[in-house]
N, C-alpha and C positions, 0 to 999 in steps of 0.2 A: 124308443129311447137309446141314448148314447151310453155306450160302456165306457165308464170312468176307471182309469187305471190308477191305483194308488202308487204315488212315487215316495219312496222311503229314502232317507239320507243314510250315508254309510254310518256305522256304529263307531263310537270313539275308539274302540279297540282296534278296528280295521284301519282307521286313519293313523293311529300310532304305529301300527305295523307297517303301513305303506311309507310313512315317512322314514322309518328305520332302514327299509329296503332301499328307498332312493339315496339316503345318505351312505349306505354300505356300497351301492354301485358307483356312486361318484368317487368315494375313496379308492375303490379298486381301479377305476379308470386313471385316476391321477397317479398312483403308485405304479401302474403299468407303463404310463408314459414316461414317468421319471426313470423306471428301470430301463426302458428301451433307450432312452436318451443317454443314461449312464453307459449302457453296454456299447452304445456307438463311439463313445469317447475313449474307450479302452483301447490303447494301441493305435489309435488313429490320429493324423495330424489335423488340426482344425482347418477347414476349408477356407480358401480366400474367396473375396468377393468378385464376381465376374466383372470384367471391363466393360463400361458402359459410358454414354455421353454424360458428362457431368452436368450439363445444362438441363437434363431431364429429371434430375434428382429434386425431391420436394424441398430439400434444405439449400438448394442453390440460389444464390443471390448475385446479382450482377454488380461487379466492382466498378466504382466510379472514384477516380483520382483526378487531383489537379493536372491539367494538361496545358502546355504553352499554347499561345496564339497560333493558329494554322497559318502556314506560309504558302504563298502563290509559287508554285514551281514553274520555271521557264525552260521550255524545251528548246535545245539547240541542235537542229537536224545535222549539222556539219561537225559537231563535237562528240568526241567519245566519252566526255564527262557528263554525268547525270547530276543535276543540282539535288542536294539534300542526301546524297549517298555518303556513306562512311569512306574514309581514306586512310592510308598509312600515315600520313603526316598531319592528320587532324587530331586535335586534343580530344580525348574521349572521357575526360573526367566531367563529373556533374557540374553543369553551369546552367541549366534551364529548369523551369518548373516541371516536375514530373520525372526528372532524372533521380537515379538511385546512387547513394554513396554509403560505403560501409564504415560504420563508426567502431573504432577499437577502444574499448573501455578497460583501462588497467589503472585501478585506483589503489595506491598504497598509502593509507592515511595512518600517521602515528603521532601521538601527542602525549605529552607527560608534564604535568603542572603540580607544583608543590608550594603552597602558601601557608604561612604562620604569621600570626598577629598576636602581640602581647602588649598590654597597657595597664598602667597602674597610676594611681593619683591619691594623695592625702592631703587634707586641709584641716586646720585648727585656728581657733580664735579665742582670745582670752582677754577679758576687760580688766583694766588695771584697778586696784583698790583706790577708793576715793573719787574715781571718775564720775560715779553716780551718787556720791555721798549726800548731797543736799536732796535729791529726789528720793533716795532711799529712806532718808529720815521722815519725809513727808509721808511716804507710803506706810511706813511702820506706825506713824501716829493713828492712822484710821485703821490699818490692818496689822496688829502686833504679830500674828502668826504667819505673816507672809514670808517667803524665803528672800534672801538677799537678791537685789536687782542684778548684781554682778553674774550670779549663777545663770540667770534667765538669758543672758546675752552671750555667754560662753558656750562654745560649741566645737565639734571636730566631726570630720567625715572622711571615709576612706572607700575607694572604689578600685576595682581591678577586673580586667577583661582579657580572656586567653582564647584563641581560636586557632584551628589548623584545618587544612583541606588538601586532599590529593586527588588528582585525576589522572588516569592512565587508560589509554585508548589505542587499539591496534586494529586496523581494518584492511582487507584485501579483497578486491573484486576484479575479476578478469572475464570479460565477455566480448562478444562480437554481435553486432546487430546491423542490418541494412535499414537505411532511412530513406525517405523520399523527400525531395526538395518540394515544398508546399508554397514558397513565397520568395520573390526577389526583391530586396529592398532597393531604395533609390540609390544608395551608395555602392551597389553591387554585391553585398553580402547575401547569403542565403539562409533561408529559415528551413530546417529539416525536421521531420517528425518520423519516428519509427515505432513499431509495436510488433511484437512476436508473442504467440501463444503456443505452449507445448503441453498437450494433455497425455498423461500416462496413468492408466486405469481410472480412478475416480479423483485425480488431482490435476489441476491446471496451473501451470507456471506462466506468469506474464512478465515480459520484458518491455519496457517503455523508455524512450529516449527522445529528447527535443532540445533544440537550442539554435543558435545563430552562429555562422561560421564564415570565413573568408575562402573564395575559390582558390586563392594562392596557396592556402595551407592544406589543400587536398594533394595527397601524393600521387605519384605517376600511376599507381595501381588502384586508383580510385578509393583510397582509405584515408581516413583522418583520425588522429589521435583524439581522445576525450579532452585532454587538457587544452585544446586549441579551439574548443567550442565555448562561445560566450552564452551566459544565461542558460547553462546546460541543466537539463532536469533528467534525472535517471530514476527509475523505480523498478524494482524487482521483487516480485511477490507471487502470491498464488492464492488460489481459492479451490475449495473442495473438501473432501472428507478429513484429510489430515489437518488443514488449516482450521476447520471447525472444531476439531478436537482440542487444538492447542489454545483456542479462545476460551475464556470463562463464559458461562451461560449468561443469559440476558439478565436473569434475577441477580446474580452475584454483581454485575456491572451496575444495576440500579441500586443495589445496597451500598456498592462503593461510593456512588455518587451522593446518596442520601445521608449515609451515616457520617456523623462529624469526626470519628475516631478511627 
């Protein structure tokens, strides 16, 4: 006959004691790790990341930008000049797709408007005595208690309107952003697009600029003023913790839309 061993499960008291011991051990480990980390930060400079090949990073993405059509280079063995090379007398301003131009944004917008409107009008009408004499006599024959017809046609009205409005605005924006030529129009004008992002802690600032410009308006240092860009679109904003705190919660926004007052 085979000997059968009886397997008994741990008592509930032992299970509770074991769970408490596991929780205490985990708490001690977390506190010890936090304490060690805090001790290492005291009086030490935060270490910098090691230099490495950026293409090996997980967040690396290959950049693709609009480029001009490739040109076939001609080699001249007997010449010191190489086709396609830059020169002292060549205009280095942005003229082709893929070139970079710096946009100087300096907006000083100021407006002040004062409007006042005042209007009044009064009308009155009075029927002369005897104008409705025959009709008044006939009506009183059938309705002795009816008022005189002259009183029914007499009237007066008066209306008045007064309004005023004031608008005062003063804005100042000064920025510099590099834009890329994304398109060349048939008349020679250039379409540019630029976007910059700056992250500090948990806040990202985004600068966006786009528009159409003439190559003749680009300065010798490859910059162009904002007021020389047609159909200019400039946006400066951000996203992150501070921006979220400044916005009302979604419930408040829905209530503002639904409530009529």
